[in-house]
C-alpha positions in Angstrom: -36.3 -5.8 -2.3 -34.4 -4.7 -5.8 -32.7 -8.0 -7.0 -28.9 -7.4 -7.1 -26.8 -7.6 -10.2 -23.8 -9.0 -11.3 -21.5 -7.7 -13.4 -17.7 -8.7 -14.4 -15.0 -7.2 -14.1 -11.3 -7.4 -15.7 -8.7 -8.1 -13.3 -5.8 -6.6 -15.7 -7.5 -3.4 -16.8 -10.4 -2.9 -14.6 -13.0 -2.6 -17.4 -16.6 -3.7 -16.7 -18.8 -5.8 -18.9 -22.3 -6.5 -18.7 -21.8 -10.7 -18.8 -19.0 -13.3 -18.9 -16.4 -13.5 -21.9 -13.4 -15.4 -22.8 -11.5 -12.4 -23.7 -11.9 -8.9 -22.1 -13.4 -6.4 -24.8 -11.6 -3.5 -23.2 -7.6 -4.7 -22.9 -8.1 -8.1 -24.9 -6.6 -10.4 -21.9 -7.8 -13.8 -22.0 -9.7 -15.5 -18.6 -9.5 -11.9 -17.0 -13.1 -11.6 -16.5 -14.3 -12.0 -12.7 -17.8 -11.7 -11.5 -18.9 -9.3 -8.7 -22.0 -7.4 -7.2 -22.7 -4.4 -8.4 -22.6 -1.6 -5.7 -25.2 0.9 -5.1 -24.7 4.5 -5.9 -23.1 6.6 -3.4 -25.5 9.5 -2.2 -22.5 11.9 -3.1 -19.3 11.8 -4.8 -17.3 11.6 -1.3 -16.0 8.3 -2.8 -14.3 9.6 -5.8 -11.2 12.0 -4.3 -7.7 12.4 -5.5 -5.1 9.7 -3.7 -2.6 12.5 -3.3 -3.0 15.9 -1.5 -4.9 18.9 -3.8 -2.5 22.1 -5.1 -3.1 25.1 -6.9 -1.8 25.4 -10.6 1.6 26.3 -11.0 4.9 26.2 -13.0 6.9 23.3 -12.5 10.1 25.1 -11.8 8.7 26.7 -8.6 7.7 23.4 -7.2 10.3 22.8 -4.1 11.7 19.6 -4.8 12.9 17.7 -2.0 14.5 14.3 -1.1 12.2 12.4 0.5 13.3 11.7 4.3 14.0 7.7 5.3 13.6 6.1 8.3 15.4 2.4 8.9 12.9 -0.8 9.2 15.8 -2.0 11.2 16.7 -4.9 8.7 19.5 -3.4 6.2 18.4 -5.9 3.3 14.8 -4.5 3.3 15.8 -1.0 3.6 17.9 -1.7 0.2 15.2 -2.8 -1.7 12.5 -0.1 -0.5 15.7 2.2 -1.9 17.3 3.2 1.9 14.3 2.8 3.8 10.8 4.0 5.0 9.4 6.8 3.2 6.9 9.0 5.4 3.5 8.7 3.7 4.1 6.3 1.0 2.5 2.7 0.5 4.0 -0.7 0.0 2.6 -3.7 -1.7 4.6 -6.9 -0.9 3.5 -9.9 -2.3 4.8 -14.1 -2.1 3.6 -17.2 -2.2 1.9 -19.0 1.5 4.2 -19.3 4.1 7.4 -18.0 2.3 7.9 -15.6 5.4 6.2 -11.7 4.5 4.3 -11.9 7.8 7.4 -13.1 9.9 9.5 -10.6 8.3 7.2 -7.5 8.6 6.7 -8.5 12.3 10.5 -8.3 12.2 10.4 -5.2 11.3 7.7 -3.5 13.1 9.4 -4.8 16.6 12.7 -3.0 15.6 10.6 0.5 14.2 8.5 0.3 17.6 11.4 1.0 19.6 11.7 5.3 17.9 8.1 5.0 16.4 4.3 4.2 16.7 3.6 1.1 14.9 0.5 -0.7 13.9 -0.4 -4.2 12.5 -3.7 -5.0 11.7 -4.5 -8.5 10.9 -7.2 -9.8 9.0 -6.0 -13.5 8.5 -4.8 -14.6 12.0 -6.0 -13.9 15.6 -4.4 -11.8 17.8 -3.4 -15.2 19.8 -2.0 -16.3 16.6 0.1 -13.6 16.2 1.5 -13.5 19.5 2.8 -17.0 19.1 4.5 -15.9 16.4 6.2 -12.9 17.9 7.1 -15.4 21.2 8.9 -18.0 18.5 10.9 -15.5 17.0 11.7 -13.9 20.2 11.2 -10.1 19.1 10.0 -7.3 21.5 6.6 -6.9 20.5 5.7 -4.8 23.8 5.4 -1.3 21.7 3.7 -3.1 18.7 0.2 -2.1 18.7 -2.1 -4.7 17.2 -5.9 -4.8 16.1 -7.6 -8.3 14.6 -9.9 -6.3 11.8 -11.1 -7.1 8.4 -13.6 -4.0 8.1 -12.3 -1.5 6.1 -14.3 1.6 8.3 -13.0 0.3 11.1 -9.3 0.3 10.0 -9.4 3.8 8.9 -10.9 5.1 12.5 -8.2 3.1 14.5 -5.6 4.5 12.3 -7.1 8.1 12.8 -7.1 7.7 16.5 -3.7 5.9 16.7 -2.0 7.7 14.4 0.6 5.5 13.8 4.1 6.1 11.7 4.3 2.7 10.2 1.0 0.4 9.7 0.7 -2.9 8.2 -2.5 -4.8 6.7 -2.3 -8.2 6.8 -3.4 -8.6 3.8 -5.3 -6.6 1.6 -7.6 -9.3 -0.2 -9.5 -9.8 3.4 -10.4 -6.1 3.8 -13.9 -5.2 2.8 -16.1 -2.3 2.8 -19.3 -1.7 4.0 -19.7 0.6 0.9 -19.8 -2.5 -1.2 -22.0 -5.5 -1.5 -19.3 -7.8 -3.2 -17.2 -10.5 -1.2 -14.0 -9.6 0.4 -11.1 -10.4 -1.8 -13.4 -9.1 -5.3 -12.3 -7.3 -7.5 -14.3 -4.1 -6.6 -13.6 -4.4 -2.7 -9.7 -5.1 -3.4 -9.7 -1.9 -5.6 -11.6 0.3 -3.3 -9.9 -1.0 0.4 -6.2 0.2 -1.4 -7.4 3.4 -2.6 -9.2 4.5 0.6 -6.0 3.2 2.7 -3.8 4.9 0.4 -5.5 7.9 0.7 -5.3 7.8 4.4 -1.6 7.1 4.5 -1.1 10.3 2.0 -3.2 12.2 4.3 -1.6 11.4 7.6 1.2 10.8 6.2 1.6 7.0 7.7 3.9 5.0 6.2 1.6 2.1 4.9 2.7 -1.7 3.9 -0.3 -4.1 2.4 0.4 -7.6 2.0 -1.1 -9.2 -1.1 -1.8 -12.7 -1.9 -0.5 -14.0 -5.6 -2.1 -16.5 -7.9 -1.1 -19.8 -9.0 0.8 -17.8 -11.8 2.9 -16.1 -9.4 1.0 -12.8 -10.4 -0.2 -10.9 -7.5 -4.2 -11.5 -7.1 -6.6 -8.7 -7.6 -6.8 -5.9 -10.2 -3.7 -5.2 -12.1 -4.7 -1.2 -10.8 -3.4 -2.0 -7.8 -0.1 -1.8 -8.6 -0.6 1.5 -10.1 -2.1 2.8 -6.6 1.1 1.9 -4.4 4.4 3.4 -4.5 6.1 0.2 -3.9 6.0 -2.9 -5.1 8.0 -5.9 -4.0 7.8 -9.7 -4.8 9.2 -12.4 -2.3 11.0 -15.2 -4.3 12.5 -18.4 -3.6 11.4 -22.1 -3.1 10.0 -22.6 0.4 11.8 -26.1 0.8 15.1 -23.5 1.1 16.3 -21.6 3.6 17.0 -18.7 1.3 14.4 -16.3 0.5 14.7 -13.0 -2.2 13.0 -9.9 -2.1 12.7 -7.5 -5.4 11.5 -4.2 -6.0 9.5 -4.5 -9.2 8.3 -0.9 -8.8 9.8 1.8 -6.3 8.8 5.6 -6.8 11.3 6.7 -4.1 14.0 4.3 -5.4 15.6 2.2 -8.1 13.6 -1.0 -9.3 15.0 -4.4 -9.8 16.8 -4.6 -6.3 17.4 -7.4 -4.3 17.2 -7.9 -1.1 18.4 -12.0 0.2 17.8 -13.3 3.6 18.2 -16.9 5.0 15.4 -18.0 7.1 16.6 -19.6 10.4 14.9 -20.2 13.7 14.6 -17.0 15.0 13.0 -15.6 11.6 14.7 -14.1 8.6 18.2 -12.6 8.7 19.9 -10.7 6.1 22.9 -11.6 4.0 25.0 -9.6 3.5 27.2 -11.2 1.0 24.6 -13.6 -0.9 27.7 -14.0 -4.2 29.0 -16.3 -1.4 25.6 -18.4 -1.0 25.3 -18.9 -4.7 29.4 -19.8 -5.2 29.2 -22.0 -1.6 29.5 -25.3 -3.3 31.1 -24.1 -6.6 34.3 -26.2 -7.8 36.6 -24.8 -10.2 37.4 -28.7 -11.8 33.5 -29.4 -13.0 33.0 -29.4 -16.6 29.6 -27.3 -17.7 30.2 -25.0 -14.8 31.3 -21.0 -15.5 30.5 -18.4 -13.2 28.9 -15.0 -14.0 28.8 -11.4 -12.6 25.2 -10.1 -12.6 24.0 -6.9 -11.8 20.6 -6.9 -9.5 19.8 -3.5 -9.4 22.7 -1.9 -7.6 24.2 -4.9 -6.3 27.0 -7.1 -8.5 26.1 -10.7 -7.5 28.4 -13.7 -8.7 26.2 -17.1 -10.1 27.4 -20.1 -11.1 26.1 -21.3 -14.3 25.6 -24.9 -15.0 25.4 -26.6 -18.4 24.8 -30.3 -19.0 25.1 -31.2 -23.0 24.1 -34.8 -23.7 23.3 -37.1 -26.5 19.5 -36.9 -27.6 18.0 -40.3 -27.9 14.5 -38.3 -29.2 13.5 -37.6 -32.6 14.1 -33.7 -31.6 16.6 -32.4 -28.8 15.2 -31.0 -25.7 16.3 -27.5 -24.5 15.8 -26.4 -20.8 16.4 -23.6 -18.6 16.2 -22.9 -15.3 16.6 -19.5 -14.3 17.3 -18.0 -17.6 14.9 -17.4 -20.7 14.3 -20.3 -22.5 14.1 -18.9 -25.9 17.0 -17.2 -25.5 19.0 -20.1 -25.4 17.7 -21.3 -28.7 19.1 -18.5 -30.1 22.5 -18.4 -28.5 22.8 -22.3 -29.4 21.9 -21.1 -33.2 24.7 -18.2 -32.8 27.4 -20.8 -31.1 26.8 -23.1 -34.6 27.1 -20.7 -37.0 30.1 -17.9 -35.5 32.1 -20.7 -33.5 31.5 -24.2 -35.5 30.1 -26.1 -32.9 26.5 -27.6 -33.2 24.1 -29.0 -30.8 21.5 -30.2 -32.9 21.5 -33.6 -31.9 22.4 -33.0 -28.3 20.0 -32.5 -25.1 21.0 -29.0 -23.6 19.9 -28.1 -19.9 20.8 -24.8 -18.3 20.6 -23.8 -14.5 21.2 -20.9 -12.4 22.8 -22.3 -8.9 20.6 -20.9 -6.0 17.2 -20.1 -7.3 18.1 -17.0 -8.6 16.4 -15.6 -11.8 18.5 -13.7 -14.5 17.1 -11.6 -17.3 19.5 -9.6 -18.1 21.4 -10.1 -21.6 24.8 -10.0 -20.0 24.4 -14.0 -19.3 25.5 -15.4 -22.9 28.4 -15.2 -22.8 28.5 -17.4 -19.3 25.9 -19.6 -20.8 27.6 -20.3 -24.0 31.2 -21.1 -22.6 29.2 -23.3 -20.1 27.6 -25.5 -22.9 31.3 -25.5 -24.5 33.1 -26.7 -21.7 30.1 -29.4 -21.1 30.0 -30.6 -24.7 34.2 -31.0 -24.7 34.0 -32.3 -21.0 36.6 -30.3 -20.2 36.3 -27.1 -17.4 37.0 -24.0 -17.9 40.2 -22.2 -16.7 40.6 -22.1 -12.8 39.1 -19.2 -10.9 37.4 -17.6 -14.2 34.3 -15.1 -14.4 32.6 -13.8 -17.2 29.9 -11.7 -18.4 29.0 -10.3 -21.6 26.4 -9.9 -24.3 26.2 -12.5 -27.9 24.8 -10.5 -30.6 23.3 -12.6 -33.8 26.4 -11.8 -35.4 28.6 -13.5 -33.2 29.9 -10.2 -31.5 30.0 -9.8 -27.7 28.4 -6.3 -26.8 29.5 -4.7 -23.6 27.1 -4.5 -20.6 26.4 -1.9 -17.8 28.5 -1.3 -14.5 31.6 -4.0 -16.2 33.6 -2.0 -13.8 31.4 -2.5 -10.4 31.2 -6.4 -11.8 35.2 -6.8 -11.8 35.7 -5.3 -8.4 33.1 -7.7 -6.9 35.2 -10.8 -8.6 37.8 -9.6 -7.2 36.5 -9.6 -4.0 35.7 -13.0 -4.2 39.5 -14.2 -4.9 38.5 -14.6 -8.9 41.9 -13.8 -10.7 40.6 -14.0 -14.5 37.8 -12.6 -16.3 36.2 -12.9 -19.6 34.6 -9.4 -20.7 33.5 -7.6 -23.8 36.5 -5.5 -25.5 34.6 -2.0 -24.6 34.0 -3.3 -20.5 37.7 -3.5 -20.6 39.1 -1.8 -17.8 41.6 1.4 -18.9 43.4 0.9 -15.7 45.0 -2.3 -14.7 42.8 -4.1 -11.6 45.4 -5.8 -9.3 44.8 -9.3 -8.8 43.2 -9.4 -11.9 43.8 -11.0 -15.5 41.1 -9.5 -18.0 40.8 -10.6 -21.0 38.6 -8.6 -23.7 37.3 -10.2 -26.7 35.2 -9.1 -29.9 33.9 -12.1 -31.0 32.5 -15.0 -29.3 35.1 -17.5 -31.9 37.9 -15.7 -29.3 36.2 -16.5 -26.3 36.1 -19.9 -27.3 39.3 -20.3 -28.1 40.6 -18.9 -25.1 39.2 -21.7 -23.5 40.8 -23.9 -24.9 44.1 -23.4 -23.1 
């Protein structure tokens, strides 16, 4: 019997190397090679098929473009992240930390969808009894939810062909394995092959396929990077397991906008959608606290009001500390340099700590002005003006640059009772907004001077 041969496959690019190396020779990624057993050559090229349906060569202008019809998942916040609902034949990959609520949310969604459509739940991590216990604990109607406890890919595909469900959940893709490969479940080759076969089955049958994925200790989806390229939509569960709130963010979506955010609250009956997440992030906000400002940020198409907290304290170490939670730390150092150069406020002998309340992560530069005003407020030990919201990007020249969706941000602030706003000059509304005093600034120094009064 021939000895099994080991190969090393890159998790990022899928490149194959005959021996282990610290750096992938194909994409130069470090520590990304994983050992796998070489699979025997297939008898035919039947495995290597296109994931999409085949068609003849034709002009692009002659192709009839139709909007993909959507079906509701029964959970409004999940529909928002998906871009409006479930699409026939789409493949969705959802990942998150263990115990954050992936299986709970999908069981709730399947229960709602099963009232009108055929659904199938394939579990590879839990037994049928464990899934039944969860359904009983959540008090959902699981009478129409079809269940299969299986990890063998060929059996999954046969069941999908027999049941022909409208929506199917695979929990999880890392537990699935194919008889065509010799490597263990969860290996790079197995995850890639199983995902490709399930995607092909979804495209051919029109079944909406939802794959649950594990994450690594760094927070990225486990398995090869090509897994995210195969599927149509990639969703990430975010949030602290010690908190009652969870967030789902769309990283990739071929049928909708990316960076959409869905907010959920974990209750005894499962995850419940939060229609007004701004109220959560501002639930304990006080107007008379130094070092606190309110930012209007955009998560996809949704404006959110988030409290930004700053603490500036005299340093007792040789080097001042800069710590940022929820915002980019390198950008904080740059903003402090701009504050010194163009507003005359130095923090080189001060420790600066920044926090975005509620566990939300803010990546857009529109938070620059709110961060700097919170720092100035903490340094002077004076609170910002009452009922004030702030947004704007700050450039290296001290200018305040405009940001997208300025009108939507201001309307959201008015809904929550804010009466003042500091915005970039280019974002100043042409028509006055009732109940809102808008202060348009062109320079950082102007915003700092306004907050003195």
